[in-house]
N, C-alpha and C positions, 0 to 999 in steps of 0.2 A: 537340667534345669539349665536355660540357654542366658546368653548376655543381655540385656535391660534395652527394649525397648520401649514406642510408640504403638500404642494397640488403638486402636476405634475400633468398633463392632456397632451396627446398624440392625437398630431390629424398629421399623413405623410401622407396625402392625396392628394387630386391637390390643388387651391389657393381657386378655387369656392370651400371649401368643408371646406376648414378654414376659408374661412368671413363667412361661413350658420352653422360654430361650433361659433364665437362671443360671443353671449348670452350669456354664461355659464359661459365666468366669472367679467359683475358684478356682476352677481347672488352671482357663488363664495364670490366672496368680500359681499357682504349681512350676505350669512350664517358663513362666515369665514372671519370679516372685520378685523383682528389684525394678519391674517398669510401669511405665503408666495405663492403664486400664482405662476409656474415657468409654463409656456406651452415645448413640447421638437413640433418642429416643421422642414422636409427635408430644407434648405434651399435656397427655389425660393420663398418660402414660410414667409420669418421671417420678411421682409417689410411689411406684414401687420398690424401685431402687434407693429409697431417702436413704434408707441405714441401709446402705450395702458395705462392707468392708473389704470387698475384695473389688471395688473401681472408685478411683480417685476421683471423674471429671461425668458430671450426664448434663449433657449439650439436650436442644427439644430445635421438631422440625414442626410445627405445623404448615402437614401435605391441605387442612384442609378451606388453607385462607382463599381470597381469590385471588388471580393469574397474576397482577401488580406485584399484592405485596408475598406472594409467594414464589417471586421474579426475585423481589430482594431478600424472603427468607436463605433463597437459594444462592448468592452474591455471598453474602455476610457469613453463610457455610465455607464457601465455596476461603472465604480469608484468612474463614479460623484456622481449616482445614493446610492450608498451606503456610499458616504462621509458626502451624505445629510442628512440622513437616513428621509424617505418622511414619513410620515403618513398618506400618500392618493394618492392615483394612478387611475388618472380617461382615461382609451382606451377609444376612442373615431370614433376607427373603428376594428374590428378584425383585429390584427392581430400573426400571427408566431412571429415575430422573436420583438414583446412589452409583449406580453402576456410571454417571455423566458426570458425579460431583468428585467420587472418588479417585477417575483420574483425572480431574482438571485441576484436582486438587495436590496431585502433585503425594498420592500417596502409593506408595510406591510394591511391595506388596498386598494383592488383593483377589480378595476370594470366593468365593461365589457356589452360589450353582451350576449349573449347565446352560441354562439361561442369561447370567450373571453375564452378558457381551464385554465388558470392561476389563475381568477376570485375569489374577498371569496365572490363579488358579485355579480349576476348578473343578470340584468336588459332586464327584456321580452319588446321586440321594438312593439308598435300597425303595424299593419299594414294601408297604407295610410298617417302617416302625413306626413309632408315639411324633411328637413330633420336638419333643425332653429328646432321644434320640439321635432326630435328624441336628440333632444343630452339634450338638454333639459328631460327625461327621466331618465337621468343617475341621477340625484341629487338627485331622490329617496327616496334615505338615509340614504339624510343628510335629508332635509324638504320636510315639505310638502308642502308649497307655494305654491300657483302658481306667478310666475318671468316672466317676460315681456321676449315676441321671439327674436323681435325686430332684427336683425343682426347690426350692428356698425362697422365705422373702421372712425377714427383717425387723422384729418392733424391736418398739424403746417401752422405753419404766408406762412412760403417761398412756401409751393405746394402754399395751397393758392389763393399768391400772383402772383402763376408765373398763373395758372389758369385762375386769374381774368385778365392780362394782353396779354395769347394768344388769347382770345373774345372782349378783349375792344373793335375795333374795330367792328365787329356783335352785338356789345352789341350796340351801340354810333350809327346804323345803323338801328337801332331797327329788326334786326335779326333774327330769327328763328335760335336757334341752334342746327343740329341734328348730335350725340356722334355717326359714325358707324363704330363697334368695326367687321369683315369681318371674322375672327380668330378661328381656335381650335384648340385642339391636336388630331381630328383624322377626317379624310380625308368628312367622312359621316355627320362629322355633319358640317359640309361645306355649306353653299347656294353659287351656286355654282358662280366664279366671276364677271361673262360674268352679269347675276343679282343683283349686288349687284353695277357693273358700269353704270347700266341702270339708275338704284337705283338713286344712289348720282347724275346723268350728269341729271336726273327729277328733283330733289329737289335743284342744281344749279344753275337750268339754272329759276326758279324760287323761283331765291331770297335767297329763304338758306340757312345759313351760316353751309356746313360740313365739320369735320373733321374727320379722320382716327384716330384710331387708335390703338396697338396693341405690339408681343412683337417686338427680332430683325427679331427673324425665318418666324414674317411674312410677312415680309418685301417686299420680290418677291410680293404678295398678294395686298398689295396696294399700293406698284412702280404702277401694270400695268393700279391698278383701277384711280392711281391722271395724268399715259401718256392715258390714252384713253380716259379719262373725259375733261383735261384740257380748269379750269373754275377757276378766282379770287372765288370762294366764295370754293371753294376743297379745304383744307391742306392738308399733309397729316406730321399729326406725328405717325408714326409708326415706331418705334422702337427710338424711340428719344426723350420717357420719360416713366421713374417707375413704381408697380402700383400704390403708392400713388401719385403721381402727375394723370399721368393716372387716377384715382376717384378725386383728384381732380376738371381734367377740365370736366366729368362725371356731378359733380354736380354740374355748370354752367351754363351745354344744357338743354338745353327743353325736348330733346329724345337721348336715347341710341334706337341705332337700332344693335342687334347683333343675334347669333347663342347661343346655348348649350352650354354655356362656363364659363371665371372662368370674366368675362366683364357686365358681364347678374347679377350675383353679386353682384359686383363693384355698380354695378349702383343700383340695391337694398339697402344696408348700407350706400349708402349717399343719397336718397330717391331721386333722379330722375324718373321720365316713362320708364319704360324702355318693349319696341318692342323683343320679342324672338323667331327669326324662329326655329323649328324645326323641324325633320324630324326623325330618326335612334330610336329614345330617346323620352317621353311620358310623362306625367306632374305623370303620379303615380312612377317616380322611386325617385319624392318631390327634383328636385334639380329643380321644377320651376317657374320662376315669381312673385313674394306677397300678390305685393303691390297691394294696392285698386285700376284704372286703370288702368295696365301693363295690356298687349297680346301674350299668349300666339299666335303663329303662325300653321299651319298645317296642312298638310291633311290629309282624314279618309282612311285608306288603312286596309287591311286585313297585309298586313308583316308587318306592324308594331309595337309593337318594337322587329324588331330585335339583342337589344345586347343590352346593360345594359350603354354600353361610347361611343357606334359608333365605328369602324373598317375602316380599312384602305382603303376599299372595299364594294363596293351596294353583296353580300349576291344573290343576283338576277338577277345583270347586267345592272338595267335601274335605281338605286337613283328611282324613279318616287314620294319618302314623299318627298325632296328638289326639282325637276325638276317637277312638276307642280305649284307649289307655285310661282304665279305672278309676275311679279315687278311690273309690274302698279297697285296690290293690295294691293300691302304694300303702296304703294307711297299714296296710296286712304285711306288706314287706316290712317297716319300720316297725308296727310291732311284734317282730319275730325278729326283728332286730336287733330291743328292746332285749 
């Protein structure tokens, strides 16, 4: 237990990265129980921490704005950092902008990885760790204690009740509930819409209840699946639920089927079994489903991995990392699990 501090955690990567970073907050609260713990995130992921009891303030930084508006954002944050006089800043990914803001913002102790140029404490991250485990390495300057690295999302009563309402008929009919999240921010990380359609059709026709989820940007994919399956056992909630409502629906389900994408990490955080379909990315990158019974569905190809985050097209033009994963094989995995 240490003296009261003002602490800033910066995680401005993707939504999934923020979910995988959540173990650091209860650990920080245990190390610094009476401290102010703030976090800086991108606007689209801020809702993930809405009910998190370990955090005092959620700050946002929109990195996608044009250069002039981005500079305005940086200046605003610099003044905020200087005003709050943070004792500790922890950067969970290497960023020149974050390094600059922490230094000029007057953050006294700046913790980052070996590439974080303004760090006062550089952390050597061992290879082969899941990202949630990498996150916990940043606590080493403050404690030798081994903390839980379980990810978690906190849901309120309204979000749980909505999910219960959505799933009530299926539960009363004793149906197994499968949530499918067919989207991703990168095209090559997505199993084809036609394969998801065949899987969803097979599940619905065999009395599984299927719910589709995703962002509004993924509505075209989910609408196509819904229109081609046309079965009362399939319902489309894509674009209709926010991230916490989606997490609540996943929590109420028996299984989540998804790509290497944010829903995977929502599933792990609410302790629902996850079957994740991986193509251009691999387990070694540290973003895999980690709980007992989870499955990483993939094919072994010499061209994998082709990139760390996937791309908009297959570099070799065949996309075999996804095309060779058979929908009947995935269906049988689900049946065997259930």
